[in-house]
C-alpha positions in Angstrom: -9.9 11.0 12.6 -5.9 10.7 10.3 -3.4 13.4 10.7 -2.8 14.7 7.4 -0.2 12.7 6.1 2.0 12.9 2.2 0.9 10.4 -0.4 2.0 7.6 0.0 4.6 5.6 -2.0 3.3 2.4 -4.2 5.3 0.6 -1.3 4.0 1.9 1.0 0.4 1.6 0.3 0.3 -2.1 -1.8 2.2 -2.4 1.8 -0.9 -1.6 3.7 -3.9 -2.4 1.3 -2.5 -5.8 1.5 -2.1 -5.5 5.5 -6.1 -5.2 5.0 -7.4 -8.1 4.0 -5.2 -10.0 7.4 -1.8 -11.2 8.6 0.4 -11.1 6.3 4.6 -12.5 5.7 6.9 -9.3 3.1 6.8 -12.1 0.4 3.7 -13.1 0.6 3.0 -9.4 0.3 5.4 -8.7 -2.0 3.2 -11.1 -4.1 -0.3 -10.2 -3.4 1.3 -6.6 -4.6 2.5 -8.0 -8.1 -1.3 -9.6 -8.7 -2.7 -6.8 -6.9 -1.5 -3.8 -9.4 -1.4 -6.5 -12.5 2.5 -6.3 -12.6 2.9 -2.6 -12.5 4.6 -2.7 -8.8 7.7 -5.3 -7.4 8.7 -4.7 -4.5 11.7 -6.1 -4.0 13.3 -7.3 -0.2 15.2 -4.6 0.5 12.4 -1.9 -0.1 9.5 -4.2 1.2 11.7 -4.9 4.9 13.1 -1.2 5.5 9.5 0.3 4.5 8.0 -2.8 6.7 10.4 -1.0 9.1 9.6 2.6 8.8 5.6 1.6 9.1 6.3 -0.4 12.6 8.2 3.3 13.8 5.4 5.3 12.7 2.7 2.7 14.2 0.5 1.6 11.4 2.0 -1.9 11.8 3.0 -3.9 13.2 5.2 -7.2 13.8 2.5 -10.6 14.8 3.9 -14.7 15.7 6.4 -15.7 13.0 5.3 -18.4 11.7 7.2 -21.2 10.2 7.1 -22.2 6.0 9.2 -24.2 4.0 11.3 -24.3 7.4 11.9 -20.2 7.1 10.7 -18.5 9.8 8.4 -16.3 8.4 7.5 -12.5 10.2 4.5 -11.4 9.7 2.6 -8.4 9.8 -1.4 -6.6 10.4 -2.4 -3.3 10.4 -3.1 -0.8 13.0 -6.1 0.9 13.7 -3.5 3.9 12.5 -2.6 2.5 9.6 -6.3 1.5 8.3 -6.5 4.9 8.9 -3.8 6.4 6.7 -4.6 4.0 4.0 -8.3 5.3 4.3 -7.3 8.7 4.0 -4.8 7.5 0.8 -7.9 5.9 -1.5 -9.5 8.5 -0.8 -7.1 10.7 -2.3 -6.6 8.9 -5.0 -10.5 8.7 -5.2 -11.1 12.2 -5.7 -7.6 12.9 -7.6 -9.5 10.1 -10.1 -12.7 12.4 -9.6 -11.4 15.2 -10.9 -10.1 14.1 -13.5 -13.1 12.5 -14.6 -15.0 15.8 -14.9 -13.2 16.5 -17.5 -14.1 15.8 -21.0 -12.2 13.4 -23.3 -13.3 13.7 -26.9 -10.5 14.9 -28.5 -9.7 18.2 -27.5 -6.9 16.6 -24.9 -4.7 16.4 -27.4 -5.8 20.2 -29.3 -3.6 22.9 -28.4 -4.8 26.5 -27.9 
């Protein structure tokens, strides 16, 4: 079981989520994040490479063999077992938050004041 960690930033969450589908490179992860978040989360290249560096230090992701794409070398990353545990814990946390919100009756009561 993963030790308790702070909630993930949106960038970290989406990077791990993208890599849960399989290895990927930075630009591809940035594009997939935009798609999965329906344009709500945009990861810039500085954020992307800072986050991947930090997550590699934590052991959540690892670099795999590079690949060439359009004449450019692409660093490929993959999720580690620890990274999968961290992602699963975050998904569980988000689900519990949503379940709590769903318990509230929203039939106009949320706009009334006491």
